[in-house]
C-alpha positions as CSV (number, residue, x, y, z in Angstrom):
1,M,-40.3,9.5,11.9
2,V,-38.2,9.7,8.7
3,L,-38.6,6.8,6.3
4,A,-35.8,5.9,3.9
5,S,-36.8,5.8,0.3
6,D,-36.2,2.7,-1.8
7,T,-33.0,4.2,-3.3
8,D,-31.6,5.1,0.2
9,R,-32.2,1.6,1.7
10,A,-29.2,-0.7,2.1
11,D,-31.0,-3.2,-0.1
12,G,-32.5,-0.6,-2.5
13,P,-31.8,-0.3,-6.2
14,A,-29.0,2.3,-5.7
15,A,-27.2,0.1,-3.2
16,R,-27.5,-2.9,-5.5
17,R,-26.0,-1.0,-8.4
18,A,-23.1,0.2,-6.3
19,A,-22.5,-3.3,-5.0
20,S,-22.6,-4.6,-8.5
21,L,-20.0,-2.1,-9.7
22,V,-17.6,-2.9,-6.8
23,R,-18.0,-6.6,-7.5
24,S,-17.2,-6.0,-11.2
25,L,-14.1,-4.1,-10.3
26,D,-13.1,-6.8,-7.8
27,A,-13.6,-9.5,-10.5
28,L,-10.8,-7.9,-12.6
29,G,-8.4,-9.0,-9.9
30,E,-9.5,-12.6,-10.3
31,A,-9.4,-12.7,-14.1
32,E,-6.6,-15.3,-14.4
33,Q,-7.0,-15.3,-18.2
34,L,-5.1,-12.0,-18.2
35,D,-2.0,-13.8,-16.8
36,A,-0.9,-15.0,-20.3
37,V,-0.6,-11.3,-21.4
38,I,0.8,-10.1,-18.1
39,R,3.9,-12.4,-18.0
40,P,5.6,-11.3,-21.2
41,I,4.9,-7.6,-20.4
42,Q,6.3,-8.0,-16.9
43,R,9.4,-9.6,-18.2
44,A,9.9,-6.9,-20.7
45,V,9.4,-4.1,-18.2
46,R,11.8,-5.7,-15.7
47,A,14.4,-6.1,-18.5
48,L,14.5,-2.4,-19.4
49,P,18.0,-1.0,-18.8
50,L,16.8,1.8,-16.6
51,G,19.6,1.6,-14.0
52,R,19.3,4.1,-11.2
53,Y,16.4,5.8,-13.0
54,R,14.2,2.8,-12.1
55,D,14.1,4.1,-8.5
56,V,13.3,7.6,-9.8
57,L,10.3,6.2,-11.6
58,H,9.2,4.2,-8.5
59,G,9.3,7.5,-6.6
60,R,11.8,6.5,-3.9
61,Q,13.2,10.0,-3.8
62,I,9.9,11.6,-2.9
63,G,8.8,8.8,-0.5
64,H,5.7,7.6,-2.5
65,P,4.9,6.4,-6.0
66,L,5.7,8.9,-8.7
67,H,3.0,7.7,-11.1
68,P,0.0,9.5,-9.3
69,V,2.0,12.8,-9.4
70,L,2.7,12.5,-13.1
71,V,-0.9,11.7,-14.2
72,Q,-2.0,15.1,-13.0
73,I,-0.5,16.7,-16.0
74,P,-2.3,14.9,-18.8
75,M,-5.5,14.8,-16.8
76,G,-5.3,18.6,-16.1
77,A,-4.5,19.3,-19.8
78,W,-7.4,17.2,-21.1
79,L,-9.9,18.5,-18.7
80,S,-8.9,22.1,-19.6
81,A,-9.2,21.2,-23.3
82,A,-12.7,20.0,-22.6
83,V,-13.6,23.4,-21.0
84,L,-12.0,25.3,-23.9
85,D,-14.0,23.2,-26.4
86,A,-17.1,24.9,-25.0
87,V,-15.6,28.4,-25.5
88,P,-16.1,29.9,-29.0
89,G,-12.9,30.7,-30.7
90,A,-10.7,28.7,-28.3
91,G,-10.0,25.8,-30.6
92,R,-6.3,26.5,-31.0
93,G,-5.8,26.5,-27.2
94,A,-7.8,23.3,-26.9
95,R,-5.7,21.6,-29.5
96,L,-2.5,22.7,-27.8
97,L,-3.7,21.2,-24.5
98,V,-4.7,18.0,-26.2
99,A,-1.1,17.7,-27.4
100,V,0.3,18.5,-23.9
101,G,-1.8,15.7,-22.5
102,V,-0.7,13.2,-25.1
103,L,3.0,14.0,-24.6
104,S,2.9,14.1,-20.8
105,A,1.1,10.8,-20.7
106,A,4.3,9.0,-21.7
107,P,6.4,9.6,-18.5
108,A,3.3,8.9,-16.4
109,A,2.9,5.6,-18.2
110,W,6.5,4.6,-17.8
111,A,6.3,5.2,-14.0
112,G,3.1,3.2,-13.9
113,W,4.5,0.2,-15.8
114,V,7.6,0.1,-13.5
115,D,5.4,0.0,-10.4
116,W,3.0,-2.5,-12.0
117,A,5.8,-5.0,-12.7
118,E,6.5,-5.4,-9.0
119,Q,2.9,-5.9,-7.8
120,H,0.8,-8.9,-6.7
121,E,-1.3,-10.9,-9.1
122,R,-4.7,-9.2,-8.4
123,Q,-3.1,-5.8,-8.7
124,K,-1.4,-6.6,-12.0
125,R,-4.6,-7.9,-13.5
126,T,-6.5,-4.8,-12.5
127,G,-3.6,-2.6,-13.5
128,L,-3.5,-4.1,-17.0
129,V,-7.1,-3.1,-17.6
130,H,-6.3,0.4,-16.1
131,A,-3.4,0.7,-18.5
132,A,-5.5,-0.4,-21.5
133,S,-8.2,2.1,-20.7
134,N,-5.6,4.9,-20.5
135,A,-3.9,3.7,-23.7
136,I,-7.3,4.0,-25.5
137,A,-7.6,7.5,-24.1
138,V,-4.2,8.5,-25.5
139,G,-5.1,7.0,-28.9
140,L,-8.4,8.9,-29.0
141,Y,-6.7,12.2,-28.0
142,A,-3.9,11.7,-30.5
143,R,-6.5,11.2,-33.2
144,S,-8.4,14.3,-31.9
145,W,-5.2,16.4,-32.3
146,V,-4.8,15.2,-35.9
147,V,-8.4,15.8,-37.1
148,R,-8.5,19.2,-35.4
149,G,-5.4,20.2,-37.4
150,R,-7.2,19.1,-40.5
151,G,-10.0,21.5,-40.0
152,R,-12.6,19.1,-38.5
153,P,-13.2,20.6,-35.0
154,V,-16.5,18.9,-34.4
155,L,-15.0,15.4,-34.8
156,G,-12.0,16.5,-32.8
157,R,-14.3,17.5,-29.9
158,L,-16.2,14.2,-30.1
159,L,-12.9,12.2,-30.0
160,G,-11.7,14.4,-27.1
161,L,-15.0,13.6,-25.2
162,A,-14.5,9.9,-25.9
163,G,-10.9,10.2,-24.7
164,L,-12.1,11.9,-21.5
165,C,-14.5,9.1,-20.8
166,A,-11.8,6.5,-21.3
167,V,-9.3,8.2,-19.1
168,S,-12.0,8.7,-16.4
169,A,-12.6,5.0,-16.4
170,G,-8.9,4.5,-16.1
171,G,-8.8,6.9,-13.2
172,M,-11.6,5.0,-11.4
173,L,-9.6,1.8,-11.8
174,G,-6.5,3.6,-10.6
175,G,-8.4,4.6,-7.5
176,H,-9.5,1.0,-7.0
177,L,-5.9,-0.1,-7.3
178,A,-4.7,2.4,-4.8
179,Y,-7.4,2.3,-2.1
180,R,-9.1,-1.1,-2.3
181,L,-6.1,-3.2,-3.5
182,A,-3.5,-1.0,-1.7
183,A,-1.1,-0.7,-4.6
184,G,1.7,1.7,-3.7
185,A,0.6,2.1,-0.1
186,N,3.2,1.9,2.7
187,K,2.5,-1.6,4.2
188,S,4.5,-0.8,7.3
189,E,2.7,2.3,8.3
190,P,0.3,0.6,10.8
191,V,3.2,-0.8,12.8
192,P,3.5,2.0,15.3
193,H,-0.2,1.8,16.0
194,L,0.0,-1.9,16.9
195,L,2.6,-1.6,19.6
196,S,2.7,-0.2,23.1
197,P,5.1,2.6,23.9
198,G,8.1,2.1,26.1
199,W,10.7,-0.6,26.3
200,Q,9.7,-4.2,25.8
201,T,11.7,-7.4,26.2
202,L,12.5,-9.6,23.1
203,G,14.6,-12.3,24.7
204,R,18.2,-13.0,25.7
205,V,21.2,-12.0,23.6
206,S,22.0,-15.7,23.1
207,D,18.6,-16.1,21.3
208,F,20.0,-14.2,18.3
209,P,22.9,-15.8,16.5
210,V,25.5,-13.4,15.1
211,G,25.0,-12.5,11.5
212,E,21.7,-14.3,11.1
213,A,18.3,-12.9,10.3
214,V,15.9,-13.9,13.1
215,R,12.1,-13.4,13.0
216,H,10.6,-12.6,16.3
217,E,7.1,-11.6,17.3
218,L,6.3,-8.6,19.4
219,G,2.6,-8.7,20.1
220,E,1.0,-8.6,16.7
221,V,4.1,-7.3,14.9
222,P,6.7,-9.6,13.4
223,L,10.3,-8.2,13.7
224,L,13.6,-8.8,12.0
225,V,16.4,-9.1,14.5
226,V,20.1,-9.1,13.4
227,R,23.0,-9.3,15.9
228,E,26.4,-8.2,14.5
229,A,29.8,-9.5,15.6
230,S,30.4,-6.1,17.2
231,G,27.5,-6.7,19.6
232,D,25.2,-4.2,17.9
233,I,21.6,-5.5,17.6
234,H,19.4,-4.1,14.8
235,V,15.7,-4.5,14.9
236,L,13.3,-3.6,12.0
237,A,9.7,-4.4,11.3
238,D,9.8,-7.7,9.4
239,R,7.1,-7.0,6.7
240,C,8.5,-5.0,3.8
241,S,6.9,-1.6,3.3
242,H,6.5,-2.3,-0.4
243,M,4.4,-5.5,-0.5
244,S,4.8,-7.1,3.0
245,G,7.6,-9.5,2.0
246,P,9.3,-11.2,4.9
247,L,12.6,-9.5,5.4
248,S,13.7,-12.3,7.8
249,D,13.9,-14.5,4.7
250,G,16.0,-12.0,2.8
251,T,19.7,-11.6,2.4
252,I,21.9,-9.8,4.9
253,A,25.0,-8.1,3.4
254,D,26.9,-4.8,3.7
255,G,24.8,-3.6,6.6
256,C,21.6,-4.0,4.7
257,V,18.8,-6.5,4.2
258,T,17.3,-7.3,0.8
259,C,13.6,-8.3,0.5
260,P,13.2,-11.8,-1.0
261,W,10.1,-10.8,-3.0
262,H,10.9,-7.7,-5.0
263,G,14.5,-6.8,-4.1
264,S,14.0,-3.7,-2.0
265,V,17.1,-3.0,0.1
266,F,16.9,-1.5,3.6
267,R,19.7,-0.3,5.9
268,L,19.8,-2.3,9.1
269,S,20.9,0.6,11.3
270,D,17.9,2.8,10.7
271,G,15.6,1.0,8.2
272,W,16.2,3.5,5.4
273,N,15.2,2.2,1.9
274,V,18.4,2.5,-0.1
275,R,16.9,0.8,-3.2
276,G,13.4,0.3,-4.5
277,P,10.8,-0.6,-5.4
278,A,10.0,0.3,-1.8
279,T,9.4,4.0,-1.4
280,A,9.1,4.0,2.4
281,P,11.6,3.0,5.0
282,Q,11.1,0.2,7.6
283,P,10.1,1.1,11.2
284,S,13.4,0.9,13.1
285,F,13.5,0.0,16.8
286,Q,15.8,1.4,19.4
287,T,17.6,-1.4,21.3
288,R,19.4,-1.9,24.6
289,V,20.9,-4.8,26.5
290,G,20.2,-5.1,30.2
291,D,22.6,-6.3,32.9
292,D,20.9,-9.7,32.7
293,E,21.7,-10.0,29.0
294,T,18.1,-9.4,27.9
295,V,17.4,-7.5,24.7
296,Q,14.8,-4.7,25.0
297,V,13.4,-2.6,22.2
298,R,11.2,0.4,21.7
299,L,9.7,2.1,18.7
300,P,9.6,5.9,18.8
301,G,6.1,7.1,18.2
302,A,4.5,3.8,19.1
303,G,1.1,3.7,20.9
């Protein structure tokens, strides 16, 4: 029989340390004292005259947030600089990579701030600390670049190492945001897995007034149902793919629905996200009306 060591036990020292770390990370999301800083920053980010480039920074064109893509450049540059710092005679290359990381951190930060401004409270609090950690890293690396150019390579390496520690902490917080707090995740992705395949009855045509957004439950899934004057009936998953906002409380205009929470716009005919911050479309249901005036729907790929 194999006996678990104290460090392997569920209540052992290692498990307690891991639980303490997770609790500390979770506590950032409850730090309401950060809200006083968050509000003015959020207003400033939302007021930026970015126009159509705001959707580009959100990543709508690629179907998921752009920020995680952009952060690969500074991270890769700084990690490579750390490797070159261990190679004799590679100081010039290391300094160049430090500069590449500092410069490429700017667009990554812009994309991150634009996403952050449309998140929930817990995500924004954790995200603020994530951004602060990364800002410290950029400052350390910028200083590292300067002192390397002044002929102080040892101090430059030490500053680079400190910057790598800071950006690694920021990366851990970014992972916490993405995977534990679900920032940037497609909130409508589970919908097909919660429904049975095949046609299912919603109700009678008369249950859905023309031009009005109606919320209807299909099993565990809330739906948005809109009947047009032409007789066409559009059915989308009701919870917005961005942050689960109720689309049935949104505005119907020009063949689209606008989420009441963060302003994402979806086309009623097929659920396509025509404007962000949502980066994923809404699940769109096929519809048909039977001879008895009952409305039936089915979601391709359900089950």
